[in-house]
C-alpha positions in Angstrom: 77.0 75.0 122.5 78.1 78.1 120.3 77.6 81.1 122.5 80.0 78.9 125.0 77.8 76.9 126.9 78.6 73.3 127.1 76.2 70.6 125.4 75.4 67.3 125.6 77.4 66.3 122.9 80.6 67.3 124.5 80.4 64.2 126.8 79.9 61.6 124.5 82.6 59.2 124.0 84.0 59.0 120.6 83.1 55.4 119.9 81.2 54.1 116.8 77.9 52.9 118.8 77.7 56.3 120.8 78.1 58.7 117.8 76.2 56.1 115.7 72.8 56.8 117.7 72.9 60.6 117.5 70.0 62.6 115.6 67.9 59.1 116.0 70.0 56.9 114.4 71.0 59.2 110.9 74.5 59.3 112.5 74.9 55.7 112.3 73.4 55.4 108.7 75.9 58.5 107.5 78.9 56.6 108.7 77.7 53.2 107.1 77.3 54.8 104.2 80.6 56.1 104.3 82.5 53.2 104.3 80.7 51.6 101.6 81.5 54.7 99.7 85.4 54.0 100.7 84.9 50.3 100.1 83.2 51.1 97.1 86.1 53.2 95.7 88.5 50.6 96.7 87.1 47.7 94.8 86.6 50.1 91.8 90.6 51.0 91.8 91.4 47.8 92.1 89.1 46.1 88.9 90.9 49.3 87.3 94.2 48.6 88.2 93.8 44.7 87.9 92.6 44.7 84.4 95.6 46.7 83.6 98.5 44.3 84.6 99.6 42.6 87.7 99.7 45.4 90.0 98.8 45.1 93.5 96.2 47.6 95.2 97.2 47.9 98.9 94.9 49.7 101.5 96.7 51.7 104.1 94.8 51.9 107.5 96.5 54.8 109.4 95.1 54.1 112.8 98.1 53.0 114.1 99.7 56.3 113.2 96.7 58.4 114.6 97.4 56.7 117.7 100.9 56.6 118.3 102.3 59.1 116.1 103.3 62.1 118.6 104.6 59.8 121.4 105.3 56.3 120.0 103.7 55.1 123.1 99.6 55.1 122.0 97.1 54.1 124.4 93.4 52.8 124.5 92.4 50.2 122.4 94.3 48.3 119.6 94.7 50.5 116.6 92.1 49.0 113.9 89.3 49.5 116.8 89.5 53.1 115.2 89.7 52.8 111.5 85.4 53.5 111.4 86.4 56.9 112.2 88.8 57.2 108.4 85.5 55.6 106.8 87.2 52.4 106.8 85.4 48.5 106.9 88.1 46.8 107.7 87.1 43.4 106.4 85.3 44.3 103.5 88.0 46.9 102.5 90.3 43.7 102.9 88.1 42.1 100.4 87.6 44.6 98.0 91.7 45.1 97.3 95.2 42.6 97.2 96.0 43.7 101.2 95.9 46.3 104.1 99.1 48.2 104.7 99.0 48.9 108.8 101.5 51.8 110.4 103.4 50.1 114.1 103.8 53.8 115.3 105.0 52.2 119.0 108.1 52.2 120.3 106.4 49.1 122.4 106.8 45.5 120.7 103.9 44.2 123.2 101.5 47.1 121.8 102.6 46.4 117.8 101.9 42.5 119.1 98.2 43.8 120.9 97.4 45.4 117.0 98.4 42.6 115.5 95.9 40.0 117.4 93.2 43.2 116.7 93.8 42.8 112.9 93.8 38.9 112.9 90.6 39.1 114.5 88.8 41.2 112.4 90.4 40.7 109.0 89.8 37.6 106.7 92.1 34.7 106.7 94.8 35.1 104.9 94.8 39.0 103.9 98.4 39.9 102.7 99.5 42.7 105.8 102.1 45.0 104.8 103.7 47.1 107.7 105.0 50.6 108.1 107.6 51.2 111.2 109.7 54.0 112.1 112.6 53.0 113.0 114.0 56.1 114.5 112.5 58.2 117.8 110.2 58.4 119.2 109.1 54.6 118.1 113.3 53.5 118.1 116.4 54.4 119.9 118.7 52.0 119.0 119.1 48.9 116.2 118.4 46.7 119.6 115.0 48.0 119.8 114.0 47.9 116.1 115.3 44.0 116.1 112.1 42.5 118.2 110.1 44.6 116.0 111.5 43.1 112.7 111.2 39.5 114.5 107.4 39.6 115.3 107.0 40.9 111.9 108.5 37.7 110.7 106.8 35.5 113.2 103.1 36.6 111.9 104.5 36.2 108.4 103.5 39.8 107.4 103.7 40.3 103.8 106.5 43.3 104.0 108.0 45.7 105.8 107.9 49.9 105.0 110.0 52.1 106.2 108.2 55.3 107.1 109.6 58.6 107.3 112.8 57.6 105.7 113.0 61.1 104.1 113.0 62.9 107.6 115.4 60.2 109.2 119.5 60.2 109.7 121.1 57.9 107.9 122.2 55.6 110.9 118.2 54.8 111.4 118.6 52.7 108.1 121.4 50.9 109.7 119.3 49.9 112.7 117.3 48.2 110.2 119.8 46.5 108.2 121.0 45.4 111.6 117.5 44.2 112.8 116.9 42.9 109.7 120.4 40.7 109.3 120.8 39.2 113.3 119.2 35.7 114.1 116.5 37.7 116.6 115.3 39.9 113.8 
């Protein structure tokens, strides 16, 4: 592998089960320990923050950004299926804090819906969901494209919508959000 010769490891798919079997299962044990440490850290932070006052701790799953950041057209499995790559056991983390934030970095509303369906199957019932959207290219090219996303978030009872990359977008992109939130379909 280091001398330019291909190795078998280069053919192993980036799937939890395949990687977990490596090194006689030791890699799987390490992945489990990593998720347990992240969950424990989230629980500790939540306990300290909760003791200090009525502030909520929301853990972010970056999976939606990882699969759709560059093109706004993610492919493959729904976003939360790769959360383990970032050390997140989403169901356990959701219990350890006050909610989960996800990134809906996709132009296609059907893809966002599929990701939401996957989160709904994976997360415990009643988990507060915050969703970050990019009302700008490559995810959105007009207010008309933003409106169905806002409508979907309302339909799913999302706790809040956050606008990502507000520091690097044009002001008219924020107008698209306002229009989508104000009109009857968004």
